[in-house]
mmCIF file of the C-alpha atoms, coordinates in Angstrom:
data_MODEL
# 
_entry.id   MODEL 
# 
loop_
_atom_site.group_PDB 
_atom_site.id 
_atom_site.type_symbol 
_atom_site.label_atom_id 
_atom_site.label_alt_id 
_atom_site.label_comp_id 
_atom_site.label_asym_id 
_atom_site.label_entity_id 
_atom_site.label_seq_id 
_atom_site.pdbx_PDB_ins_code 
_atom_site.Cartn_x 
_atom_site.Cartn_y 
_atom_site.Cartn_z 
_atom_site.occupancy 
_atom_site.B_iso_or_equiv 
_atom_site.pdbx_formal_charge 
_atom_site.auth_seq_id 
_atom_site.auth_comp_id 
_atom_site.auth_asym_id 
_atom_site.auth_atom_id 
_atom_site.pdbx_PDB_model_num 
ATOM 1  C CA . MET A 1 1  ? -62.363 11.988 -26.713 1.00 0.00 ? 1  MET A CA 1 
ATOM 2  C CA . PRO A 1 2  ? -64.646 14.408 -25.707 1.00 0.00 ? 2  PRO A CA 1 
ATOM 3  C CA . ARG A 1 3  ? -63.789 17.268 -22.904 1.00 0.00 ? 3  ARG A CA 1 
ATOM 4  C CA . HIS A 1 4  ? -65.442 16.982 -19.891 1.00 0.00 ? 4  HIS A CA 1 
ATOM 5  C CA . GLU A 1 5  ? -65.918 19.449 -17.432 1.00 0.00 ? 5  GLU A CA 1 
ATOM 6  C CA . ILE A 1 6  ? -68.002 18.666 -13.600 1.00 0.00 ? 6  ILE A CA 1 
ATOM 7  C CA . GLU A 1 7  ? -69.291 21.012 -11.352 1.00 0.00 ? 7  GLU A CA 1 
ATOM 8  C CA . MET A 1 8  ? -69.729 20.864 -7.953  1.00 0.00 ? 8  MET A CA 1 
ATOM 9  C CA . GLN A 1 9  ? -71.578 22.815 -5.276  1.00 0.00 ? 9  GLN A CA 1 
ATOM 10 C CA . GLN A 1 10 ? -68.476 23.176 -3.037  1.00 0.00 ? 10 GLN A CA 1 
ATOM 11 C CA . THR A 1 11 ? -69.041 22.658 0.589   1.00 0.00 ? 11 THR A CA 1 
ATOM 12 C CA . VAL A 1 12 ? -67.627 20.895 3.503   1.00 0.00 ? 12 VAL A CA 1 
ATOM 13 C CA . ARG A 1 13 ? -69.865 18.569 5.607   1.00 0.00 ? 13 ARG A CA 1 
ATOM 14 C CA . VAL A 1 14 ? -71.430 15.219 5.980   1.00 0.00 ? 14 VAL A CA 1 
ATOM 15 C CA . VAL A 1 15 ? -73.883 14.389 3.198   1.00 0.00 ? 15 VAL A CA 1 
ATOM 16 C CA . GLY A 1 16 ? -77.008 14.307 5.640   1.00 0.00 ? 16 GLY A CA 1 
ATOM 17 C CA . ASN A 1 17 ? -80.778 14.807 4.207   1.00 0.00 ? 17 ASN A CA 1 
ATOM 18 C CA . THR A 1 18 ? -79.698 17.204 0.728   1.00 0.00 ? 18 THR A CA 1 
ATOM 19 C CA . ASP A 1 19 ? -77.644 15.145 -2.398  1.00 0.00 ? 19 ASP A CA 1 
ATOM 20 C CA . VAL A 1 20 ? -74.796 16.449 -3.624  1.00 0.00 ? 20 VAL A CA 1 
ATOM 21 C CA . SER A 1 21 ? -74.910 17.128 -7.240  1.00 0.00 ? 21 SER A CA 1 
ATOM 22 C CA . PHE A 1 22 ? -72.640 16.668 -9.986  1.00 0.00 ? 22 PHE A CA 1 
ATOM 23 C CA . VAL A 1 23 ? -73.166 18.548 -12.805 1.00 0.00 ? 23 VAL A CA 1 
ATOM 24 C CA . VAL A 1 24 ? -71.647 17.084 -16.074 1.00 0.00 ? 24 VAL A CA 1 
ATOM 25 C CA . HIS A 1 25 ? -70.824 17.808 -19.313 1.00 0.00 ? 25 HIS A CA 1 
ATOM 26 C CA . ALA A 1 26 ? -69.070 16.591 -22.671 1.00 0.00 ? 26 ALA A CA 1 
ATOM 27 C CA . ASP A 1 27 ? -68.270 19.322 -25.033 1.00 0.00 ? 27 ASP A CA 1 
ATOM 28 C CA . GLY A 1 28 ? -69.937 22.201 -23.538 1.00 0.00 ? 28 GLY A CA 1 
ATOM 29 C CA . ASP A 1 29 ? -73.704 19.768 -23.620 1.00 0.00 ? 29 ASP A CA 1 
ATOM 30 C CA . LYS A 1 30 ? -74.579 18.007 -20.790 1.00 0.00 ? 30 LYS A CA 1 
ATOM 31 C CA . LEU A 1 31 ? -74.802 14.849 -20.158 1.00 0.00 ? 31 LEU A CA 1 
ATOM 32 C CA . GLY A 1 32 ? -76.439 14.755 -17.555 1.00 0.00 ? 32 GLY A CA 1 
ATOM 33 C CA . GLU A 1 33 ? -76.756 15.032 -13.050 1.00 0.00 ? 33 GLU A CA 1 
ATOM 34 C CA . LEU A 1 34 ? -74.977 12.583 -10.782 1.00 0.00 ? 34 LEU A CA 1 
ATOM 35 C CA . ARG A 1 35 ? -76.718 12.898 -7.209  1.00 0.00 ? 35 ARG A CA 1 
ATOM 36 C CA . VAL A 1 36 ? -74.537 11.560 -4.497  1.00 0.00 ? 36 VAL A CA 1 
ATOM 37 C CA . SER A 1 37 ? -76.621 10.677 -0.393  1.00 0.00 ? 37 SER A CA 1 
ATOM 38 C CA . ARG A 1 38 ? -76.227 8.520  1.996   1.00 0.00 ? 38 ARG A CA 1 
ATOM 39 C CA . GLY A 1 39 ? -78.247 5.851  0.355   1.00 0.00 ? 39 GLY A CA 1 
ATOM 40 C CA . THR A 1 40 ? -78.011 5.776  -2.884  1.00 0.00 ? 40 THR A CA 1 
ATOM 41 C CA . ILE A 1 41 ? -76.071 7.455  -6.672  1.00 0.00 ? 41 ILE A CA 1 
ATOM 42 C CA . ASP A 1 42 ? -79.197 9.154  -9.105  1.00 0.00 ? 42 ASP A CA 1 
ATOM 43 C CA . TRP A 1 43 ? -78.059 9.877  -12.579 1.00 0.00 ? 43 TRP A CA 1 
ATOM 44 C CA . TRP A 1 44 ? -80.639 12.174 -14.027 1.00 0.00 ? 44 TRP A CA 1 
ATOM 45 C CA . PRO A 1 45 ? -79.885 12.120 -17.642 1.00 0.00 ? 45 PRO A CA 1 
ATOM 46 C CA . ARG A 1 46 ? -80.113 15.336 -19.359 1.00 0.00 ? 46 ARG A CA 1 
ATOM 47 C CA . ASN A 1 47 ? -83.223 17.516 -19.710 1.00 0.00 ? 47 ASN A CA 1 
ATOM 48 C CA . SER A 1 48 ? -84.989 14.651 -17.543 1.00 0.00 ? 48 SER A CA 1 
ATOM 49 C CA . LYS A 1 49 ? -87.630 15.059 -15.008 1.00 0.00 ? 49 LYS A CA 1 
ATOM 50 C CA . SER A 1 50 ? -86.585 12.190 -12.952 1.00 0.00 ? 50 SER A CA 1 
ATOM 51 C CA . ARG A 1 51 ? -83.411 9.526  -12.423 1.00 0.00 ? 51 ARG A CA 1 
ATOM 52 C CA . HIS A 1 52 ? -82.235 6.765  -14.485 1.00 0.00 ? 52 HIS A CA 1 
ATOM 53 C CA . THR A 1 53 ? -80.607 4.652  -12.852 1.00 0.00 ? 53 THR A CA 1 
ATOM 54 C CA . THR A 1 54 ? -79.679 4.018  -9.048  1.00 0.00 ? 54 THR A CA 1 
ATOM 55 C CA . LEU A 1 55 ? -77.186 2.525  -7.123  1.00 0.00 ? 55 LEU A CA 1 
ATOM 56 C CA . SER A 1 56 ? -76.923 1.857  -4.088  1.00 0.00 ? 56 SER A CA 1 
ATOM 57 C CA . TRP A 1 57 ? -73.555 2.342  -2.436  1.00 0.00 ? 57 TRP A CA 1 
ATOM 58 C CA . GLU A 1 58 ? -72.966 -1.748 -2.019  1.00 0.00 ? 58 GLU A CA 1 
ATOM 59 C CA . ARG A 1 59 ? -73.665 -1.731 -5.737  1.00 0.00 ? 59 ARG A CA 1 
ATOM 60 C CA . PHE A 1 60 ? -71.838 0.869  -6.932  1.00 0.00 ? 60 PHE A CA 1 
ATOM 61 C CA . ALA A 1 61 ? -68.955 -0.842 -5.150  1.00 0.00 ? 61 ALA A CA 1 
ATOM 62 C CA . ARG A 1 62 ? -69.086 -3.889 -7.243  1.00 0.00 ? 62 ARG A CA 1 
ATOM 63 C CA . LEU A 1 63 ? -69.794 -2.356 -10.214 1.00 0.00 ? 63 LEU A CA 1 
ATOM 64 C CA . MET A 1 64 ? -66.264 -0.242 -10.726 1.00 0.00 ? 64 MET A CA 1 
ATOM 65 C CA . GLU A 1 65 ? -64.364 -3.016 -8.718  1.00 0.00 ? 65 GLU A CA 1 
ATOM 66 C CA . ASP A 1 66 ? -65.551 -5.498 -11.819 1.00 0.00 ? 66 ASP A CA 1 
ATOM 67 C CA . ALA A 1 67 ? -64.949 -2.331 -14.371 1.00 0.00 ? 67 ALA A CA 1 
ATOM 68 C CA . SER A 1 68 ? -60.604 -2.217 -13.596 1.00 0.00 ? 68 SER A CA 1 
# 
């Protein structure tokens, strides 16, 4: 199983107009970046200039509930 590392810009605040970003690595290789905002969750694959997946919070909740 790969070793995962997650980087986070850590500040305590309400998510406003600026996304909160999580950079995700597996075995030292960047998998992508997860950007969390008030309205959506976006996944940006490694070396991508545009987001790959955008989910509303409601759709994300349904997806997580269905996965269990």
